[in-house]
SEDO-482112 format. One line per 3 residues: number of its first residue (from 1); their letters; for each residue y, z negated, x negated of C-alpha. Coordinates in steps of 0.05 Angstrom, whole numbers, plus 5000, padded with zeros to 4 digits. Layout:
% SEDO-482112
NUM	A	Y:Z:X | ...
//
This chain:
% SEDO-482112
1	MKF	7487:8000:4969 | 7421:8038:4954 | 7368:7997:4921
4	GLS	7327:8054:4893 | 7333:8036:4819 | 7274:7989:4805
7	QPM	7239:8035:4754 | 7210:8012:4689 | 7246:8067:4652
10	RRV	7237:8062:4573 | 7300:8048:4534 | 7339:8112:4515
13	EDP	7373:8081:4455 | 7305:8062:4422 | 7285:8132:4391
16	RLL	7351:8133:4358 | 7346:8065:4328 | 7271:8070:4310
19	RGD	7286:8134:4270 | 7340:8094:4229 | 7394:8134:4261
22	GRY	7433:8069:4284 | 7498:8060:4252 | 7514:7988:4236
25	TDD	7575:7952:4206 | 7544:7950:4140 | 7530:8026:4143
28	VSL	7609:8039:4147 | 7635:8061:4079 | 7707:8089:4075
31	PGQ	7742:8126:4022 | 7771:8085:3968 | 7733:8022:3995
34	SWG	7734:7960:3958 | 7688:7898:3963 | 7706:7827:3981
37	VVL	7668:7761:3966 | 7686:7694:3993 | 7685:7636:3948
40	RSP	7657:7576:3992 | 7660:7502:3983 | 7602:7465:3951
43	YAH	7625:7401:3981 | 7619:7378:4053 | 7689:7341:4048
46	AAI	7737:7347:3991 | 7811:7354:3972 | 7830:7416:3935
49	RSI	7872:7393:3878 | 7883:7464:3846 | 7858:7536:3846
52	DTA	7867:7571:3780 | 7860:7647:3798 | 7875:7673:3727
55	PAL	7802:7673:3703 | 7781:7714:3762 | 7839:7766:3757
58	AVP	7818:7774:3682 | 7749:7799:3702 | 7742:7874:3697
61	GVL	7742:7910:3764 | 7777:7853:3804 | 7833:7877:3845
64	GVF	7859:7815:3876 | 7847:7741:3891 | 7874:7710:3957
67	TGE	7877:7635:3972 | 7898:7598:4035 | 7968:7589:4004
70	DLR	7975:7664:4002 | 7958:7674:4073 | 8006:7615:4093
73	AAG	8063:7645:4051 | 8053:7709:4089 | 8060:7674:4157
76	LGD	7988:7681:4180 | 7965:7634:4236 | 7902:7599:4244
79	VPC	7832:7622:4273 | 7846:7593:4343 | 7807:7552:4394
82	VIP	7828:7580:4460 | 7801:7527:4506 | 7859:7478:4529
85	LKS	7815:7420:4546 | 7840:7350:4569 | 7806:7284:4560
88	RDG	7794:7240:4621 | 7856:7199:4609 | 7898:7264:4612
91	SPR	7910:7271:4537 | 7898:7340:4506 | 7839:7349:4461
94	TET	7852:7341:4383 | 7876:7402:4344 | 7835:7425:4284
97	PHP	7878:7479:4250 | 7829:7528:4219 | 7864:7575:4169
100	ALA	7820:7633:4148 | 7821:7603:4076 | 7824:7527:4067
103	VGR	7893:7498:4048 | 7890:7429:4017 | 7825:7406:4041
106	VRH	7753:7435:4056 | 7711:7403:4113 | 7639:7430:4109
109	VGD	7593:7463:4058 | 7611:7535:4064 | 7683:7528:4082
112	AVA	7719:7587:4057 | 7768:7573:3996 | 7783:7640:3966
115	FVV	7773:7714:3975 | 7761:7759:3914 | 7763:7834:3921
118	GET	7734:7881:3871 | 7723:7955:3856 | 7650:7936:3863
121	LQA	7611:7884:3896 | 7587:7861:3830 | 7658:7856:3802
124	ARD	7679:7816:3862 | 7620:7766:3852 | 7636:7759:3779
127	GAE	7706:7745:3799 | 7689:7693:3850 | 7645:7658:3795
130	ALA	7703:7657:3744 | 7749:7621:3796 | 7766:7550:3773
133	VDY	7772:7503:3832 | 7788:7429:3822 | 7760:7387:3878
136	EEL	7764:7314:3895 | 7702:7297:3934 | 7712:7254:3995
139	PSV	7662:7216:4041 | 7631:7259:4096 | 7594:7249:4160
142	TDL	7544:7300:4182 | 7501:7261:4229 | 7523:7265:4303
145	ARA	7495:7199:4321 | 7535:7165:4265 | 7600:7203:4272
148	HEA	7630:7160:4327 | 7615:7093:4289 | 7675:7049:4267
151	NAP	7659:7059:4193 | 7644:7132:4195 | 7685:7175:4149
154	LVW	7739:7217:4187 | 7734:7291:4188 | 7808:7294:4213
157	DTA	7857:7238:4205 | 7884:7260:4273 | 7816:7247:4308
160	KGN	7802:7171:4307 | 7731:7158:4311 | 7720:7232:4299
163	LCF	7731:7238:4376 | 7759:7309:4395 | 7757:7299:4470
166	DWE	7726:7249:4520 | 7717:7292:4582 | 7692:7282:4652
169	TGD	7675:7314:4715 | 7645:7294:4781 | 7655:7233:4830
172	RAE	7647:7174:4785 | 7656:7124:4837 | 7610:7155:4889
175	TER	7554:7164:4834 | 7558:7089:4814 | 7555:7071:4887
178	LFT	7493:7111:4898 | 7461:7085:4834 | 7473:7013:4861
181	QAA	7433:7035:4925 | 7379:7067:4887 | 7308:7042:4895
184	HVT	7288:7069:4824 | 7328:7091:4766 | 7301:7132:4707
187	KLT	7337:7135:4642 | 7323:7179:4583 | 7359:7200:4517
190	VVN	7344:7269:4491 | 7364:7307:4428 | 7381:7383:4435
193	NRI	7374:7400:4361 | 7422:7444:4321 | 7404:7516:4318
196	VVA	7420:7569:4266 | 7426:7633:4305 | 7394:7679:4251
199	SVE	7407:7747:4283 | 7370:7804:4248 | 7433:7838:4229
202	ARA	7485:7789:4188 | 7557:7794:4203 | 7602:7845:4167
205	AVA	7671:7870:4169 | 7707:7932:4142 | 7783:7936:4146
208	EYD	7835:7992:4128 | 7908:7989:4136 | 7954:8048:4150
211	AAS	8023:8034:4116 | 8054:8092:4150 | 8039:8068:4222
214	GRF	8032:7995:4206 | 7964:7994:4241 | 7897:7956:4221
217	TLH	7831:7984:4234 | 7774:7937:4234 | 7700:7954:4237
220	ANT	7660:7891:4254 | 7597:7877:4290 | 7625:7838:4351
223	QGS	7604:7824:4422 | 7668:7849:4447 | 7724:7888:4405
226	WQV	7780:7867:4451 | 7775:7795:4444 | 7774:7798:4368
229	KDM	7832:7843:4369 | 7873:7803:4416 | 7861:7739:4374
232	LAQ	7878:7774:4310 | 7941:7802:4337 | 7968:7743:4376
235	HVF	7945:7683:4340 | 7935:7701:4265 | 7978:7760:4248
238	KLP	8029:7750:4305 | 8040:7825:4314 | 8033:7870:4379
241	AET	7964:7881:4402 | 7971:7955:4392 | 7977:7940:4317
244	FRV	7901:7931:4314 | 7843:7973:4330 | 7773:7944:4329
247	ITP	7713:7987:4328 | 7640:7957:4339 | 7585:8000:4324
250	DVG	7512:7986:4334 | 7497:7912:4334 | 7432:7880:4312
253	GGF	7431:7816:4352 | 7488:7770:4376 | 7461:7711:4417
256	GMK	7536:7688:4429 | 7548:7680:4357 | 7581:7750:4348
259	LFL	7631:7736:4405 | 7684:7702:4357 | 7739:7715:4313
262	YPE	7715:7694:4242 | 7758:7678:4181 | 7724:7741:4148
265	HVM	7758:7786:4197 | 7827:7758:4176 | 7808:7763:4103
268	VCF	7790:7836:4099 | 7852:7855:4146 | 7902:7816:4098
271	AAR	7868:7841:4035 | 7870:7916:4059 | 7942:7909:4074
274	ALG	7956:7875:4009 | 7916:7920:3964 | 7931:7987:4002
277	RPV	7858:8004:4004 | 7800:7990:4052 | 7761:7926:4041
280	KWA	7690:7908:4059 | 7654:7843:4067 | 7582:7835:4086
283	SDR	7546:7770:4095 | 7482:7748:4057 | 7430:7707:4091
286	TEA	7457:7644:4054 | 7525:7654:4078 | 7500:7666:4153
289	FLC	7464:7597:4148 | 7531:7566:4122 | 7586:7599:4163
292	DTH	7560:7634:4225 | 7572:7588:4286 | 7510:7543:4300
295	GRD	7486:7527:4368 | 7466:7464:4413 | 7469:7398:4373
298	NIT	7474:7350:4431 | 7450:7277:4444 | 7447:7264:4520
301	TGE	7431:7200:4559 | 7412:7219:4629 | 7403:7174:4691
304	LAL	7371:7194:4753 | 7375:7151:4815 | 7322:7158:4872
307	DRD	7311:7128:4933 | 7240:7095:4954 | 7217:7161:4977
310	GRF	7229:7201:4916 | 7294:7235:4942 | 7348:7249:4889
313	LAL	7412:7210:4903 | 7453:7218:4840 | 7452:7240:4770
316	RTR	7496:7216:4713 | 7498:7238:4640 | 7535:7220:4575
319	TLA	7530:7272:4520 | 7551:7268:4447 | 7568:7341:4430
322	NMG	7577:7361:4358 | 7635:7409:4349 | 7628:7416:4273
325	AYL	7687:7411:4224 | 7731:7459:4265 | 7735:7479:4338
328	SNY	7709:7547:4346 | 7739:7596:4395 | 7705:7573:4456
331	APF	7669:7513:4429 | 7696:7455:4478 | 7677:7494:4538
334	IPT	7603:7499:4523 | 7579:7425:4531 | 7633:7414:4585
337	GAG	7649:7468:4639 | 7589:7513:4622 | 7536:7459:4617
340	SKV	7561:7414:4675 | 7565:7478:4722 | 7489:7480:4729
343	LPS	7473:7407:4718 | 7452:7396:4790 | 7402:7455:4780
346	VYG	7363:7472:4844 | 7366:7400:4872 | 7402:7369:4926
349	FRS	7438:7312:4891 | 7488:7276:4932 | 7534:7263:4871
352	VYV	7536:7280:4798 | 7579:7249:4744 | 7582:7280:4673
355	NVL	7620:7247:4607 | 7623:7289:4545 | 7647:7263:4480
358	GLL	7665:7322:4436 | 7655:7295:4363 | 7676:7324:4295
361	TNT	7630:7326:4235 | 7629:7356:4166 | 7583:7410:4187
364	TPV	7589:7485:4209 | 7627:7495:4274 | 7584:7499:4337
367	DAY	7592:7546:4391 | 7560:7589:4446 | 7486:7604:4431
370	RGA	7440:7640:4479 | 7449:7603:4547 | 7510:7564:4521
373	GRP	7508:7494:4553 | 7461:7512:4609 | 7396:7504:4566
376	EAN	7424:7436:4548 | 7436:7416:4619 | 7373:7441:4646
379	YVV	7333:7408:4590 | 7358:7338:4608 | 7347:7347:4682
382	ERL	7277:7373:4676 | 7255:7318:4627 | 7285:7263:4671
385	IDA	7244:7293:4731 | 7180:7287:4695 | 7195:7218:4669
388	AAR	7215:7195:4739 | 7149:7224:4769 | 7108:7185:4719
391	EMK	7146:7123:4730 | 7140:7128:4808 | 7072:7155:4806
394	IDR	7092:7215:4845 | 7064:7285:4829 | 7113:7320:4787
397	VEL	7106:7386:4828 | 7116:7345:4893 | 7180:7309:4868
400	RKR	7210:7374:4850 | 7193:7408:4918 | 7218:7346:4956
403	NMV	7287:7353:4927 | 7297:7430:4921 | 7353:7461:4964
406	PPS	7319:7505:5017 | 7339:7576:5030 | 7367:7554:5099
409	AMP	7421:7514:5062 | 7449:7575:5029 | 7506:7579:5011
412	WKT	7501:7514:4975 | 7556:7479:4941 | 7539:7432:4888
415	PTG	7572:7365:4871 | 7600:7399:4807 | 7634:7452:4848
418	ATY	7589:7514:4841 | 7567:7552:4902 | 7496:7583:4902
421	DSG	7495:7643:4947 | 7419:7655:4945 | 7352:7628:4925
424	DFT	7285:7609:4949 | 7265:7557:4896 | 7204:7531:4930
427	SVL	7172:7600:4938 | 7187:7620:4865 | 7157:7552:4844
430	DAG	7094:7566:4887 | 7086:7633:4857 | 7088:7602:4786
433	LKK	7035:7551:4804 | 6989:7602:4831 | 7000:7647:4772
436	IDW	6981:7594:4720 | 6922:7566:4764 | 6956:7498:4764
439	SGF	6897:7469:4806 | 6848:7494:4753 | 6880:7455:4695
442	PQR	6840:7392:4695 | 6779:7436:4679 | 6816:7473:4620
445	RQE	6836:7404:4596 | 6765:7380:4594 | 6744:7439:4556
448	AAR	6797:7427:4502 | 6776:7356:4496 | 6707:7380:4481
451	RGK	6738:7416:4421 | 6774:7354:4402 | 6842:7375:4425
454	RRG	6894:7347:4470 | 6914:7396:4522 | 6975:7391:4566
457	IGL	7013:7432:4620 | 7087:7432:4629 | 7134:7454:4683
460	AYY	7205:7467:4684 | 7248:7499:4739 | 7314:7523:4715
463	LEA	7378:7550:4742 | 7429:7587:4701 | 7501:7610:4716
466	TGG	7528:7671:4689 | 7599:7677:4666 | 7652:7718:4627
469	APT	7716:7753:4640 | 7743:7761:4710 | 7751:7838:4708
472	ERA	7713:7894:4679 | 7731:7965:4669 | 7689:8031:4668
475	EIR	7712:8105:4658 | 7673:8167:4668 | 7695:8230:4631
478	FAE	7664:8300:4639 | 7662:8324:4566 | 7666:8396:4543
481	DGM	7594:8397:4519 | 7570:8384:4589 | 7553:8310:4579
484	VDV	7577:8255:4624 | 7609:8198:4581 | 7610:8130:4611
487	LVG	7659:8086:4572 | 7642:8010:4584 | 7680:7946:4565
490	TQS	7617:7906:4548 | 7576:7912:4482 | 7506:7920:4474
493	TGQ	7474:7877:4419 | 7403:7901:4432 | 7393:7887:4507
496	GHE	7383:7957:4531 | 7455:7965:4563 | 7455:8041:4549
499	TAY	7390:8052:4593 | 7412:8006:4647 | 7482:8040:4653
502	IML	7453:8108:4650 | 7403:8094:4702 | 7461:8068:4748
505	TAH	7508:8125:4734 | 7449:8176:4747 | 7431:8143:4808
508	ELG	7499:8147:4837 | 7521:8219:4809 | 7454:8253:4815
511	VPT	7459:8274:4741 | 7398:8275:4698 | 7394:8215:4652
514	GKI	7393:8264:4592 | 7460:8287:4608 | 7494:8218:4606
517	RVV	7517:8180:4545 | 7548:8113:4539 | 7609:8097:4497
520	QGD	7629:8026:4476 | 7660:7986:4426 | 7726:8025:4408
523	SDE	7788:7982:4430 | 7831:8047:4421 | 7786:8094:4465
526	IPT	7771:8041:4515 | 7834:7998:4531 | 7804:7936:4560
529	GGG	7737:7903:4563 | 7708:7834:4573 | 7653:7840:4523
532	TGG	7585:7815:4530 | 7570:7742:4536 | 7541:7693:4594
535	ARS	7492:7746:4614 | 7550:7780:4651 | 7542:7853:4630
538	LYS	7503:7886:4686 | 7533:7851:4745 | 7603:7858:4720
541	EGQ	7600:7927:4685 | 7554:7949:4742 | 7608:7935:4792
544	AIL	7658:7974:4750 | 7611:8036:4745 | 7599:8033:4821
547	ATT	7674:8033:4836 | 7686:8091:4784 | 7630:8134:4807
550	ATV	7653:8125:4879 | 7724:8148:4855 | 7691:8208:4819
553	IEK	7656:8227:4880 | 7719:8224:4922 | 7757:8265:4873
556	GRR	7699:8311:4872 | 7700:8326:4948 | 7777:8346:4939
559	AAG	7759:8390:4877 | 7698:8422:4911 | 7745:8439:4971
562	EAL	7794:8472:4923 | 7734:8510:4890 | 7698:8530:4950
565	EVA	7762:8539:4991 | 7745:8493:5050 | 7772:8427:5072
568	PAD	7747:8364:5036 | 7723:8339:5102 | 7672:8398:5107
571	IVF	7643:8378:5038 | 7583:8332:5029 | 7557:8306:4965
574	EGG	7481:8297:4953 | 7431:8304:4897 | 7486:8316:4844
577	AFS	7519:8374:4882 | 7577:8384:4929 | 7561:8432:4987
580	VVG	7597:8457:5047 | 7566:8428:5110 | 7520:8476:5148
583	TDR	7520:8527:5093 | 7481:8541:5024 | 7548:8542:4986
586	RIG	7543:8485:4934 | 7565:8470:4863 | 7539:8418:4816
589	IID	7582:8361:4796 | 7582:8378:4723 | 7595:8451:4733
592	LAL	7652:8430:4782 | 7682:8381:4732 | 7681:8434:4678
595	TQR	7711:8488:4724 | 7767:8439:4745 | 7778:8419:4671
598	KKA	7790:8492:4648 | 7840:8503:4707 | 7878:8442:4691
601	AAG	7878:8462:4616 | 7904:8530:4636 | 7961:8500:4674
604	QDA	7934:8511:4745 | 7934:8458:4799 | 7866:8429:4797
607	TTL	7838:8359:4815 | 7796:8336:4756 | 7737:8290:4765
610	DAA	7750:8240:4709 | 7762:8169:4734 | 7772:8097:4712
613	EVA	7766:8035:4754 | 7772:7960:4739 | 7727:7914:4781
616	EIK	7749:7844:4800 | 7689:7799:4790 | 7699:7751:4845
619	AHT	7634:7709:4838 | 7583:7692:4786 | 7507:7695:4796
622	FPN	7452:7641:4792 | 7388:7666:4765 | 7332:7616:4771
625	GCH	7257:7611:4760 | 7196:7573:4744 | 7169:7566:4670
628	IAE	7102:7537:4656 | 7070:7526:4589 | 7003:7502:4564
631	VEI	6996:7473:4495 | 6939:7447:4453 | 6948:7394:4401
634	DPA	6903:7370:4344 | 6911:7295:4343 | 6886:7290:4272
637	TGA	6941:7336:4245 | 6997:7343:4299 | 6985:7419:4297
640	LDV	7010:7450:4362 | 6993:7517:4396 | 7028:7545:4457
643	VRY	6966:7576:4486 | 6990:7600:4555 | 7058:7614:4583
646	IVC	7082:7640:4648 | 7148:7659:4679 | 7164:7673:4754
649	DDV	7239:7693:4756 | 7289:7705:4810 | 7340:7752:4775
652	GHA	7360:7787:4838 | 7348:7861:4841 | 7319:7883:4777
655	INP	7351:7954:4757 | 7298:7962:4705 | 7238:7913:4707
658	LIV	7215:7934:4638 | 7283:7913:4604 | 7286:7847:4645
661	RGQ	7216:7827:4622 | 7238:7843:4550 | 7298:7799:4556
664	VHG	7258:7744:4584 | 7207:7750:4529 | 7262:7746:4477
667	GVA	7292:7686:4509 | 7228:7649:4513 | 7213:7662:4440
670	QGI	7279:7633:4423 | 7266:7572:4467 | 7198:7560:4441
673	GQA	7229:7566:4370 | 7276:7512:4385 | 7223:7466:4419
676	VLE	7173:7475:4361 | 7201:7498:4296 | 7276:7503:4288
679	HTV	7311:7443:4257 | 7378:7447:4221 | 7382:7391:4172
682	YDP	7441:7363:4131 | 7434:7314:4075 | 7464:7252:4103
685	GNG	7488:7230:4031 | 7526:7290:4012 | 7529:7337:4069
688	QLV	7488:7392:4040 | 7452:7440:4086 | 7379:7423:4069
691	SGS	7351:7477:4115 | 7392:7534:4088 | 7342:7589:4084
694	FMD	7282:7615:4118 | 7240:7580:4063 | 7266:7512:4099
697	YGI	7284:7533:4170 | 7226:7556:4214 | 7235:7613:4264
700	PRA	7178:7634:4309 | 7134:7694:4283 | 7088:7735:4327
703	DDL	7031:7687:4316 | 7070:7628:4339 | 7080:7655:4407
706	PDI	7027:7667:4464 | 7027:7727:4510 | 7089:7713:4556
709	DVD	7070:7736:4627 | 7133:7751:4671 | 7131:7762:4747
712	LLE	7198:7781:4779 | 7212:7758:4850 | 7272:7793:4872
715	IPC	7316:7754:4918 | 7381:7799:4918 | 7449:7764:4900
718	ETN	7495:7763:4958 | 7560:7766:4919 | 7556:7834:4884
721	PLG	7536:7906:4911 | 7480:7915:4864 | 7448:7848:4884
724	VKG	7433:7834:4811 | 7432:7765:4776 | 7442:7760:4701
727	AGE	7374:7757:4660 | 7397:7758:4589 | 7395:7685:4576
730	AGA	7344:7659:4625 | 7288:7655:4583 | 7320:7610:4534
733	VGS	7343:7562:4590 | 7272:7546:4618 | 7230:7547:4559
736	PPA	7246:7485:4519 | 7234:7434:4574 | 7172:7470:4599
739	VIN	7144:7461:4526 | 7163:7391:4515 | 7138:7371:4586
742	AVV	7072:7402:4565 | 7071:7364:4501 | 7083:7294:4533
745	DAL	7033:7313:4585 | 6982:7328:4532 | 6997:7261:4495
748	AED	7003:7219:4556 | 6934:7188:4543 | 6961:7164:4479
751	GVK	7017:7129:4509 | 7070:7180:4492 | 7126:7183:4540
754	HVD	7178:7225:4503 | 7185:7265:4438 | 7247:7303:4416
757	MPV	7248:7374:4393 | 7224:7406:4350 | 7155:7383:4359
760	TPE	7134:7396:4286 | 7063:7377:4265 | 7092:7318:4225
763	RLW	7133:7294:4281 | 7075:7297:4330 | 7025:7264:4279
766	RTI	7074:7206:4274 | 7085:7204:4348 | 7012:7198:4361
769	AAA	7002:7144:4307 | 7062:7101:4331 | 7039:7106:4404
772	KAA	6967:7086:4383 | 6996:7029:4340 | 7038:7004:4400
//
């Protein structure tokens, strides 16, 4: 494979989007369209005694009111959880049936109770306000730490102690044996705070139903049309998959949250069929806080066993993972299989044991959020290493280097079953230390002290594992207008996919980038696709594009032989043209494709160049890197500034370094947001979402972030022909522990050994005061 693609090409999609020419789901308006509004529960837990729809139906302009009983009477199934997890005793996880509209009971504030459709949005809103629902409020539990207590209210009567699953992986006996041999054990409990995803574009859905064909068309901002289509058909409506067409237009941010089938997708489809006209629903920001899946929300106790020389022997963790009130589509996998896969990180542990308790609470469901289990795993490991270094009085850099897996050990199989194909962790770490001028930090700390500030430096080395569907498809069509269409099974949500795929196709086919366009998101036009999630897009879709372009070229040789009247063996392809060996006779690939298309259309025998291939994704990738943060804290107020931030990343071959750096910048911004600002808070008394708007929930603005300096150290992946490793989630994996390690370093002179995220000024001020008092 040729590695000549590392060019910082500006994103081709940006001019269209910056001009306002993007087309998002809320831009979709269909003839005869009506509007839907969801009536949501004001209670965290309540029995529904009755719903009187008559007042709503009497509102002028209201076309229909639908409840959970209506959906059940029509035979609709529930929004599924598709992860068949088993507890360590062999019992299956608890089922949490999730109808699109609640039946009999609501289990979190924002739970959907009824769907009102009106001629106008205002009519639907008025109808929703007129609905009369009689609730009987029940006790609720929203605090993860309390959910498993003996006297905690039950979210589901079938889940005793609110325990959904008790899962394990790793060699428990060997881990315990190594702990008994350890010269030192470090133990630390960390909180991974719950995150509201807050994508710029809120969710929306528009559905229409064709009675003649019996087909639904759903326009929705997803991270993969095919997953939503299949779940709608198989699990909810129980109809053949071809009954549904799902179209995803431009998407303004996903971060995992838009992967899933949501109740609103079901509601608009059901209402469109019932009313015989298109139905549109668009979330407002309050709804987004209440009903988009949240991220993280774990409490993990980690223990690290070391020998007298500071060599890592074993690691064991016990995690309480908040699942919310219902199991979202992939929720149980995130803290279990996804997180444990990278728990050993880049270190040579002899054994690892993981225990995860999935707990139900009266809160919004939790599922994948950028990194999806891997940030949580890396966070506990990197915090443990810093704590162990302080306890054993070993330099934290030296402790990491002493335990890193060397390049000579590759491929390296970890105690949790992953196999790393490549990596030079100490070289990447050294590059980061040099870039930040680690040795010069004491002088910078002294200068900050003269200004009355506490300055700290924090290091985190992360390892990430990409994931996703086991196959991916690409198709290339030579269109009549002279363009080359590349149909892909992934879905861009702002990452720059169009640019990357165009670069790859242009490189292989020798076609100008301006002659290539990417087509995505239509489940009718593109029959299969794995969607986007787990930083899978380039390494999976890239392999499919390589396979497809190879087929195009092979077909082109035969077609050129036909057109130039020579044997295919005498045809060579180079620079976007087929030529006869030893002559100046040649034909460009686009001209050839159009010529062959015309012949075929006229009924002549002709080899056309259009092709489609499905690539089998045989191995995932393991991007890794070094994050280093410097922070300054005002001890009088607790105010914190992240003053320096560097990243040295190994993401394999960077097809477009400009896009990779942008992806890392975005991930670091979200990681700093979690570490410093973002905090989802429920009232423990009544289960209300206290941080239910941007007035109460902090996300980072530009002045909260430093310049983020990113260097790329390309150590090509050995398991895919492009040599790429996923980069989309990496920034969010390494940044939280780097920032918190820096904060603890800054406050070490005050006796602070740990502080949980988010490190708001109030929390830091109280931490400093408590440490001084102690």
